[in-house]
C-alpha positions in Angstrom: 4.4 37.0 -46.1 2.2 34.0 -46.9 -1.5 34.5 -47.7 -2.5 31.6 -45.5 -1.8 30.9 -41.9 -2.5 27.7 -40.0 -3.8 27.9 -36.4 -3.0 25.5 -33.6 -5.6 25.9 -30.9 -4.1 25.4 -27.4 -7.3 25.9 -25.4 -7.8 22.3 -24.2 -4.2 21.7 -23.1 -1.8 24.6 -22.7 -4.6 27.1 -22.4 -6.2 25.4 -19.3 -2.8 24.4 -18.0 -1.3 27.9 -18.1 -4.3 29.7 -16.6 -6.4 27.1 -14.7 -4.0 24.5 -13.3 -5.1 21.8 -15.8 -8.4 21.3 -14.0 -10.8 21.2 -17.0 -13.0 18.1 -16.5 -14.1 15.6 -19.1 -17.6 17.0 -18.7 -16.4 20.5 -19.4 -14.4 19.3 -22.4 -17.4 17.6 -23.8 -19.5 20.8 -23.7 -17.3 22.4 -26.3 -16.3 19.4 -28.4 -19.4 19.4 -30.7 -18.3 22.8 -32.1 -14.6 22.0 -32.5 -15.3 19.7 -35.5 -16.8 22.7 -37.3 -14.0 25.1 -36.3 -11.5 23.6 -38.7 -8.4 24.4 -36.8 -5.2 23.0 -38.4 -4.4 21.4 -35.1 -5.7 21.1 -31.5 -3.3 20.7 -28.6 -5.3 18.5 -26.3 -2.9 16.1 -24.5 0.6 15.8 -23.0 2.2 18.4 -20.7 0.4 18.2 -17.4 -2.9 16.7 -18.7 -2.3 13.0 -18.2 -1.0 13.5 -14.7 -3.6 16.0 -13.6 -6.7 14.2 -14.9 -5.7 11.2 -12.8 -4.4 13.1 -9.8 -7.1 15.7 -9.3 -10.1 14.6 -11.5 -9.9 10.8 -11.2 -10.3 10.5 -14.9 -8.6 8.3 -17.6 -6.0 10.2 -19.7 -6.4 7.8 -22.6 -10.1 8.3 -22.6 -9.6 12.1 -22.7 -7.6 11.7 -26.0 -9.8 9.1 -27.5 -13.0 11.0 -26.8 -11.7 14.1 -28.5 -10.6 12.1 -31.5 -14.0 10.5 -31.8 -15.7 13.9 -31.7 -13.4 15.8 -34.0 -12.4 13.0 -36.4 -9.9 13.9 -39.0 -10.9 17.6 -39.3 -8.0 18.8 -37.0 -4.8 17.1 -36.1 -4.6 16.3 -32.3 -1.4 17.4 -30.7 0.4 16.4 -27.5 3.5 17.9 -25.9 6.3 15.5 -24.7 9.8 15.9 -23.2 11.7 13.7 -25.6 13.2 10.6 -23.9 11.6 11.8 -20.7 8.1 11.7 -22.3 5.8 13.3 -19.8 8.0 12.8 -16.7 11.5 13.7 -15.6 13.3 10.4 -15.9 14.7 9.0 -19.1 12.9 5.9 -20.5 14.0 2.9 -22.5 13.2 2.7 -26.2 10.8 -0.1 -25.4 8.6 2.3 -23.4 9.0 5.2 -25.8 8.0 3.0 -28.7 4.9 1.6 -26.8 3.9 5.1 -25.7 4.2 6.6 -29.2 2.3 3.6 -30.8 -0.6 3.8 -28.3 -0.8 7.6 -28.5 -1.2 7.5 -32.3 -3.6 4.6 -32.2 -5.7 6.6 -29.7 -5.9 9.5 -32.1 -2.8 11.6 -31.8 -1.7 13.3 -35.0 1.2 15.5 -34.0 3.7 14.9 -31.2 5.5 18.2 -30.2 8.8 17.0 -28.9 11.2 19.2 -26.9 14.3 18.7 -24.6 15.0 20.9 -21.7 18.7 21.3 -22.8 18.0 21.5 -26.5 20.1 18.3 -26.7 19.0 16.7 -30.0 20.2 13.3 -28.9 17.4 13.3 -26.3 14.7 13.5 -29.0 16.0 11.0 -31.5 14.0 8.0 -30.3 10.7 9.9 -30.0 11.1 11.2 -33.6 11.8 7.7 -34.9 8.8 6.1 -33.3 6.3 8.9 -33.9 7.1 8.7 -37.6 7.2 4.9 -37.6 3.6 4.8 -36.5 2.4 7.5 -38.9 2.5 10.6 -36.7 3.9 14.0 -37.4 7.1 14.9 -35.5 7.0 18.5 -34.5 10.4 19.3 -33.0 10.6 22.3 -30.7 13.6 24.5 -30.2 13.3 26.0 -26.7 13.8 29.7 -26.8 15.8 31.2 -23.9 18.0 34.2 -23.3 21.5 34.6 -21.8 21.5 35.6 -18.1 21.9 39.2 -17.1 25.4 38.9 -15.6 26.4 41.4 -12.9 28.3 44.4 -14.2 32.1 44.0 -13.7 34.0 46.5 -11.6 36.8 48.6 -13.0 39.3 46.4 -11.1 37.9 43.3 -12.7 38.1 44.9 -16.2 41.7 46.0 -15.5 42.6 42.4 -14.6 41.1 41.3 -17.9 38.0 39.6 -16.5 35.1 39.3 -18.9 31.5 38.0 -18.7 30.8 35.0 -20.9 30.0 35.6 -24.6 26.4 35.2 -25.6 25.3 31.6 -26.3 21.7 31.8 -27.3 22.2 33.7 -30.6 20.0 33.3 -33.7 22.7 31.1 -35.1 22.4 28.8 -32.1 18.6 28.3 -32.7 19.0 27.9 -36.4 21.7 25.2 -36.0 19.4 23.3 -33.6 16.6 23.5 -36.1 18.9 22.2 -38.9 20.0 19.2 -36.7 16.4 18.4 -35.9 15.4 18.6 -39.6 18.3 16.2 -40.4 16.8 13.7 -37.9 13.5 13.7 -39.7 11.5 16.5 -38.0 8.4 17.3 -40.0 8.1 20.8 -38.6 10.0 23.1 -36.3 8.4 25.0 -33.4 10.0 28.1 -31.8 8.9 27.2 -28.3 8.9 30.4 -26.2 7.6 28.9 -23.0 8.3 32.1 -21.0 7.0 34.7 -23.4 10.4 36.4 -23.5 10.9 36.7 -27.2 10.3 40.3 -28.4 8.8 41.1 -31.8 12.1 42.1 -33.4 13.8 38.9 -32.4 11.1 36.6 -33.6 10.8 38.4 -36.9 14.5 37.9 -37.6 14.5 34.3 -36.3 11.5 33.2 -38.4 13.1 34.6 -41.6 16.4 32.8 -40.8 14.7 29.5 -40.0 12.6 29.7 -43.2 15.8 30.1 -45.2 17.6 27.3 -43.4 15.1 24.5 -43.4 12.5 23.4 -45.9 9.8 22.4 -43.4 7.0 24.5 -41.7 7.8 26.8 -38.8 5.4 27.2 -35.9 5.5 29.9 -33.3 4.5 29.3 -29.7 4.6 32.0 -27.1 2.9 33.3 -23.9 1.8 36.8 -22.9 3.1 37.0 -19.4 5.8 39.7 -19.9 3.7 41.5 -22.5 5.4 40.6 -25.8 3.1 37.8 -26.9 0.6 39.4 -29.2 3.1 41.8 -30.8 5.5 38.9 -31.4 2.8 36.8 -33.0 2.0 39.8 -35.3 5.7 40.1 -36.2 6.0 36.4 -36.8 3.0 36.4 -39.2 4.5 39.3 -41.1 7.8 37.5 -41.3 6.1 34.5 -43.0 5.6 31.9 -40.2 3.5 28.9 -41.2 1.6 28.2 -38.0 0.9 30.1 -34.8 -0.5 28.9 -31.5 -3.5 30.7 -30.0 -6.2 30.2 -27.4 -9.9 31.0 -27.7 -10.9 34.3 -26.3 -11.8 33.4 -22.7 -8.6 31.4 -22.2 -6.3 33.9 -24.1 -3.7 36.4 -22.9 -2.1 36.6 -19.4 -0.1 33.5 -18.7 -1.5 31.9 -21.8 -1.0 32.4 -25.5 -2.7 35.3 -27.4 -6.4 35.2 -28.1 -7.2 33.9 -31.6 -9.7 36.7 -32.2 -7.0 39.4 -31.9 -4.9 37.4 -34.4 -8.0 37.2 -36.7 -8.4 41.0 -36.6 -4.8 41.5 -37.6 -4.9 38.9 -40.4 -8.1 40.5 -41.8 -6.2 43.7 -42.2 -3.3 42.2 -44.1 -5.3 39.7 -46.2 -4.2 36.5 -44.5 -6.6 33.6 -44.4 -6.6 31.5 -41.2 -8.8 28.7 -42.6 -10.8 28.8 -39.3 -14.6 28.9 -39.1 -15.0 31.8 -36.6 -18.7 31.2 -36.3 -17.9 27.8 -34.7 -15.3 29.5 -32.5 -18.0 31.9 -31.3 -20.0 28.9 -30.2 -17.0 27.4 -28.4 -16.6 30.7 -26.6 -20.2 30.8 -25.5 -19.4 27.7 -23.4 -15.9 28.7 -22.4 -17.1 31.8 -20.6 -19.0 29.7 -18.1 -16.3 27.1 -17.9 -13.8 29.9 -17.1 -15.9 30.9 -14.1 -16.2 27.3 -12.9 -12.4 26.8 -13.2 -11.6 30.0 -11.4 -13.9 29.1 -8.5 -12.4 25.5 -8.4 -8.7 26.6 -8.6 -8.6 30.1 -7.0 -11.8 30.2 -4.9 -13.1 33.2 -6.8 -13.9 34.4 -10.3 -10.9 36.4 -11.4 -11.4 39.5 -13.7 -12.1 38.5 -17.3 -11.7 40.4 -20.6 -14.6 42.2 -22.2 -16.8 40.0 -24.3 -16.1 40.3 -28.0 -17.1 38.5 -31.1 -15.3 39.8 -34.3 -18.1 38.5 -36.5 -21.0 40.3 -34.8 -19.4 43.1 -32.8 -18.1 46.2 -34.5 -14.4 46.7 -33.8 -14.1 49.7 -31.4 -12.5 52.8 -32.9 -9.6 52.7 -30.5 -8.8 49.1 -31.4 -9.2 49.9 -35.2 -6.7 52.7 -34.8 -4.1 50.4 -33.0 -4.6 47.6 -35.5 -3.7 50.1 -38.3 -0.7 51.2 -36.4 0.4 47.6 -35.8 0.1 46.7 -39.6 2.1 49.8 -40.6 4.7 49.2 -37.9 5.2 45.5 -38.9 5.6 46.5 -42.5 8.2 49.1 -41.6 9.8 46.8 -39.0 9.1 49.5 -36.4 8.9 47.0 -33.5 8.6 49.5 -30.7 5.4 50.9 -32.2 4.2 47.4 -33.0 4.6 46.4 -29.3 2.9 49.6 -28.1 -0.1 49.0 -30.4 -0.5 45.4 -29.5 -0.4 46.1 -25.8 -3.0 48.9 -26.2 -5.3 46.5 -28.0 -5.1 43.9 -25.2 -5.4 46.7 -22.6 -8.6 47.9 -24.2 -10.2 44.5 -24.0 -9.1 44.0 -20.4 -6.5 41.2 -20.8 -3.9 41.1 -18.0 -1.2 43.8 -18.1 2.4 42.8 -18.7 4.2 41.3 -15.7 7.1 43.7 -15.5 9.0 41.7 -12.9 9.1 38.6 -15.2 10.0 40.9 -18.1 12.9 42.5 -16.3 14.2 39.3 -14.6 14.0 37.4 -17.9 13.0 34.2 -16.1 9.7 32.2 -16.5 6.8 33.4 -14.4 6.3 29.9 -13.1 9.9 29.7 -12.0 9.6 33.0 -10.1 6.3 32.0 -8.4 7.9 28.6 -7.4 10.8 30.4 -5.7 8.4 32.7 -3.8 6.3 29.8 -2.7 9.4 27.8 -1.6 10.7 30.7 0.4 7.3 31.4 2.0 7.2 27.7 3.1 10.7 28.1 4.6 9.7 31.4 6.2 12.7 33.0 4.5 11.1 35.5 2.1 13.9 37.9 3.0 16.4 36.1 0.9 14.4 36.3 -2.3 16.6 39.2 -3.7 19.7 37.1 -3.0 18.3 34.0 -4.6 17.3 36.0 -7.7 20.8 37.5 -8.0 22.3 34.0 -7.7 20.3 32.5 -10.7 22.8 33.6 -13.4 25.7 32.2 -11.3 24.0 28.9 -10.6 22.8 28.6 -14.2 26.2 29.2 -15.7 27.9 26.8 -13.4 25.4 24.1 -14.4 26.1 24.6 -18.1 23.7 27.4 -18.9 20.5 25.2 -19.4 17.4 26.8 -20.9 14.9 27.7 -18.2 12.1 25.3 -19.1 10.6 22.4 -17.2 12.4 20.8 -15.3 15.6 22.8 -15.5 13.9 26.0 -14.4 12.7 24.3 -11.2 16.1 22.7 -10.7 18.1 26.0 -11.1 15.6 28.0 -9.1 15.6 25.5 -6.2 19.4 25.4 -6.1 19.6 29.2 -6.1 17.4 29.2 -3.1 19.6 26.5 -1.5 22.7 28.7 -2.2 21.1 31.8 -0.7 20.1 29.8 2.4 23.7 28.5 2.7 25.1 32.0 2.5 22.6 33.4 5.0 23.7 30.6 7.5 27.4 31.3 6.9 28.0 28.2 4.9 29.7 27.9 1.6 27.6 27.9 -1.6 26.5 24.5 -2.7 26.8 23.0 0.8 23.2 22.1 0.3 22.5 20.8 -3.2 19.5 19.0 -4.5 20.0 15.7 -6.3 18.4 16.9 -9.5 21.0 19.6 -9.7 23.7 17.0 -9.0 22.4 14.9 -11.9 22.2 17.9 -14.2 25.8 18.9 -13.5 26.9 15.2 -13.8 25.5 15.0 -17.3 22.5 12.6 -16.7 20.0 15.0 -18.3 22.2 15.3 -21.4 24.6 17.8 -22.9 24.3 21.3 -21.6 24.7 24.3 -24.0 28.1 25.1 -22.6 30.4 22.5 -20.9 30.4 22.3 -17.2 33.8 23.0 -15.6 35.3 19.6 -14.6 36.4 21.0 -11.2 32.9 22.3 -10.5 31.5 18.9 -11.4 34.0 17.2 -9.1 32.9 19.6 -6.3 29.2 18.8 -6.8 29.3 15.2 -8.0 32.6 13.8 -7.0 33.5 13.0 -10.6 35.2 15.2 -13.3 34.0 13.4 -16.4 30.6 14.0 -17.9 28.5 10.9 -17.1 25.3 10.1 -19.1 22.3 8.5 -17.6 22.7 4.7 -17.7 19.4 3.5 -19.3 20.4 -0.1 -18.7 19.7 0.5 -14.9 16.1 1.3 -15.6 13.7 -0.9 -13.7 10.0 -1.2 -14.6 7.4 -0.4 -12.0 6.0 -3.3 -10.0 2.6 -4.4 -11.2 1.1 -6.4 -8.3 -2.2 -8.2 -8.0 -4.9 -6.4 -5.9 -6.6 -8.6 -3.4 -9.1 -5.8 -2.6 -10.1 -5.9 -6.2 -10.5 -9.6 -6.7 -6.9 -10.3 -7.5 -6.7 -8.4 -10.8 -3.5 -6.8 -11.8 -2.9 -3.2 -10.9 -2.3 -2.5 -14.6 -4.3 -4.9 -16.8 -3.3 -3.7 -20.3 -0.5 -1.9 -22.1 -2.0 1.6 -21.8 -2.4 1.2 -18.0 1.2 -0.2 -17.8 2.4 3.0 -19.6 0.5 5.2 -17.1 2.2 3.3 -14.3 5.7 3.8 -15.8 5.2 7.5 -16.5 3.3 8.5 -13.4 4.0 5.8 -10.7 3.0 7.9 -7.7 -0.3 9.1 -9.3 -1.2 6.1 -11.4 -0.9 3.6 -8.5 -3.7 5.1 -6.4 -5.8 6.0 -9.4 -5.7 2.5 -10.9 -6.2 0.9 -7.5 -9.3 2.9 -6.8 -10.5 2.2 -10.4 -10.2 -1.6 -10.0 -11.6 -1.6 -6.5 -14.7 0.3 -7.7 -15.2 -2.0 -10.6 -14.9 -5.1 -8.4 -17.4 -3.7 -5.8 -19.8 -2.8 -8.6 -19.6 -6.2 -10.1 -20.1 -7.9 -6.7 -23.1 -5.7 -5.9 -24.7 -6.5 -9.3 -24.2 -10.3 -8.7 -25.4 -10.2 -5.1 -29.0 -11.6 -4.4 -31.6 -8.9 -4.3 -32.4 -7.8 -0.8 -29.1 -8.9 0.6 -27.9 -6.4 3.2 -24.9 -4.3 2.1 -22.3 -3.9 4.8 -21.6 -0.2 5.2 -18.2 1.1 6.0 -17.9 2.5 9.5 -17.9 6.3 9.4 -15.6 8.0 11.8 -17.5 10.6 13.8 -15.5 13.7 14.4 -15.7 15.3 17.8 -16.9 18.9 18.2 -14.1 21.4 17.7 -13.4 23.2 21.0 -9.6 23.9 20.8 -7.4 26.0 18.6 -7.5 25.3 14.9 -5.3 25.3 11.8 -7.4 26.4 8.8 -6.8 26.3 5.0 -5.5 29.8 3.9 -6.8 29.1 0.3 -8.8 26.4 -1.5 -6.9 23.3 -2.6 -6.4 19.6 -2.2 -4.8 18.0 0.9 -1.8 16.1 -0.6 0.0 15.3 2.7 -0.8 15.2 6.4 2.3 15.7 8.5 0.8 15.0 11.9 -1.8 12.6 13.5 -3.9 12.7 16.7 -1.7 12.8 19.8 1.3 14.4 18.1 3.0 17.3 19.8 3.5 20.4 17.6 5.2 23.7 18.1 4.3 27.0 16.6 5.7 27.1 13.1 5.7 23.4 12.5 4.4 22.1 9.2 1.2 20.1 9.7 -0.4 19.8 6.2 0.7 20.2 2.6 -2.0 21.7 0.4 -1.9 21.7 -3.3 -3.4 24.9 -4.8 -2.7 26.9 -8.0 -0.3 24.2 -9.3 1.9 24.6 -6.1 2.4 22.6 -3.0 1.8 25.0 0.0 3.2 24.2 3.4 0.5 24.8 6.1 2.0 25.5 9.5 0.5 25.8 13.0 0.4 29.2 14.6 0.2 27.6 18.1 1.9 25.0 20.2 0.1 22.0 21.7 -1.1 18.5 21.0 -3.2 17.4 18.0 -6.6 16.5 19.2 -8.0 15.5 15.9 -7.3 15.7 12.1 -10.5 16.7 10.3 -9.4 16.0 6.8 -7.8 13.2 4.9 -5.2 13.1 2.1 -7.0 13.6 -1.2 -9.7 15.9 0.3 -10.6 19.1 -1.5 -11.1 22.0 0.9 -12.2 25.6 0.7 -10.7 28.7 2.3 -10.9 28.7 6.1 -11.8 25.0 6.3 -10.6 23.5 9.6 -7.8 21.1 9.0 -6.4 20.3 12.5 -7.6 20.9 16.0 -4.9 21.6 18.6 -5.3 21.6 22.4 -3.0 22.5 25.3 -2.9 19.1 26.9 -2.5 15.7 25.3 -5.5 13.4 25.2 -3.2 10.7 26.3 0.4 10.5 27.4 2.7 12.4 25.1 5.3 10.6 23.0 8.5 9.5 24.6 11.1 12.2 24.6 13.8 12.1 22.0 16.9 10.2 23.1 19.6 12.3 24.8 22.3 13.3 22.3 25.8 11.8 22.9 28.9 14.0 22.5 30.3 14.5 19.1 30.1 16.5 15.9 26.5 17.2 14.8 25.2 16.8 11.2 22.2 19.2 11.0 19.4 19.9 8.5 20.2 23.0 6.4 16.6 23.5 5.7 13.2 22.1 6.7 12.0 19.0 4.9 11.3 15.3 5.1 14.0 12.6 5.6 13.5 10.3 2.6 16.8 8.2 2.9 19.4 7.5 5.6 22.7 6.5 4.0 24.5 5.4 7.1 23.9 3.4 10.3 25.3 3.6 13.8 28.9 2.3 13.7 29.6 3.2 10.1 32.8 5.0 9.2 32.3 8.2 7.2 34.6 10.6 5.5 34.2 14.3 5.4 32.0 15.2 2.4 30.3 11.8 2.4 26.5 11.7 1.9 24.7 10.6 5.0 21.1 11.5 4.4 18.7 12.7 1.7 16.2 15.4 2.6 13.2 16.2 0.4 12.5 19.9 0.4 11.0 22.3 -2.2 10.1 19.3 -4.4 13.8 18.5 -4.7 15.9 15.8 -3.2 18.8 17.4 -1.2 21.9 15.5 -0.4 23.1 16.0 3.2 26.8 15.5 3.7 29.0 15.2 6.8 31.5 18.0 7.5 33.5 15.5 9.6 35.3 12.2 9.4 34.7 9.6 12.0 32.2 7.0 13.2 28.4 7.4 13.3 27.7 7.5 17.1 23.9 8.2 16.9 21.2 8.6 14.3 18.4 10.8 15.7 15.9 10.7 12.9 14.1 8.0 10.9 13.1 7.9 7.2 9.8 9.7 6.8 10.5 12.2 9.7 9.8 15.8 9.1 12.6 18.1 10.4 13.1 21.8 10.8 16.2 23.9 9.9 19.2 23.0 12.2 17.5 19.8 13.5 20.3 17.4 14.5 20.2 14.4 12.2 23.1 12.4 13.5 26.3 12.5 15.6 29.7 11.8 14.2 32.4 10.9 16.7 
């Protein structure tokens, strides 16, 4: 065990992302920055992950300024860290080397010191370019090995065992992770992170793994985990005693729960065993004085209420309670004796004493990320199919193994979870599994995300993708985002410099409205400044809403309106989706409880609303003549929607010949693109929907004759 331990503070990136939906504003960041320079953390994770997207999408702030302002405040005292997804950077699509190089150069010029690089498949080929360019421009390449576990396969029946059937052998062994670390070190990694994004690594496993990694590679080892299932603090204690070089923590008010362990609890343990953190805990106490109020502000903004918080505690000024002292002594002795059951019990009792969230037993037993589970629940609630959750959960190991056993980390956890839901819906409707498949799952099976930990069966790939051979993503087909001039902003370019161009490439759907509004505001401010004094300013007409007298659709929770599915005059039925509300990092489908006609929509896309805010008014009779009735269906075989969603592409027109199994439409549902195929061969007689239409389950999309 080393006598020194480096601390990477996650508070300003992973801490706020894991617990507060990445809503920490620039003003809130600046309240704590003066004290970070004195804290002397080895590193501060402040960028990457969801930060660049969220600060534009929800806060209308500049991601580059976020990084540059922190660098200006902290200087060279701590290395600033960002998290990236290898060749996918911060997005889901692979990028060309030109974009990766430009992104790495600009990030490091803006103050980044360490780029933590991971790949969702642990495919080292996917991180080569980022390693190369980070090092080329003087940054530190921190290469993460994503920790995951083998699925809990169903127990085999006696008959299966008699026939010689076996469950697959374990894949994610210590040797697997060590071999990945050695490959990354050979590529030039400056350090290796054990990235336990789900908090699933127990203390005995991390202890053994740290020792094996230290013996296998001659570069520092960092340990990153979360506390959701209850292992986090005990596993950090075990990693420290095993000789890990760096651990990731959050400051007290952002620690525990879905985040990483609290620094102060690591400090107490290290005081017992004589390990120096190199951190100025007096400065950390000053950070915490501000974080307590910021925590309350974020809870109100994200959840609409102030959630329970741990007891206040400052290890420099508060005496360690006797109960905690007892458990710390137990933890130290247990770690020395490698009695990991006692270590886990002691660590959990320490957290319980201070009031940190209790272990999530469901996540612990299911051995899937908490975010993956909550995503599946939200998707099924939106589909009004919560009853199939047990079936979808049972299908996860089957779907995951068929897709090559990818680690469950962004985005593969979302892909596998959404496909398990699709398969459960198929079975419920009497269809074969994989009748409904999302395009991201197709791309994963095809090979476009990279090499999976185990090979995909060629026959399964043919069933899903129509090809038997593994097919990599063709980077030569990548097309840069359009960068038009903006007449409303005086004809300037949407992206006027390389940093803005990179935002447009990485986050096209978010950066376009953000940059447009930014340029328009600057143009209007300049015009106002140059206008003669006293000149009347034309005010935009303000739409006056009518008094609400009809039935209403209200917001069930606070959030941001990301999509309006209806407009005034539309006819709606009970159960129809009318609004999509973003809250707690999830898109929530808001449906109408009543049938009728939309009299008025009282919110706009982009509006932030509170619980019970009126979104839509619905009346029994239309204010004007209702829409024309849908065309009468002709005779023939029907292609229907297997689940509710939005038609984003029609692949055929009336008169086209189609074969059974051919893709005829693409339906967006559950944040995934789902390929809709025809069960019949024949001619397209009628197309009953248009691109952009929202459809319900079993809605007829087209007729094949």
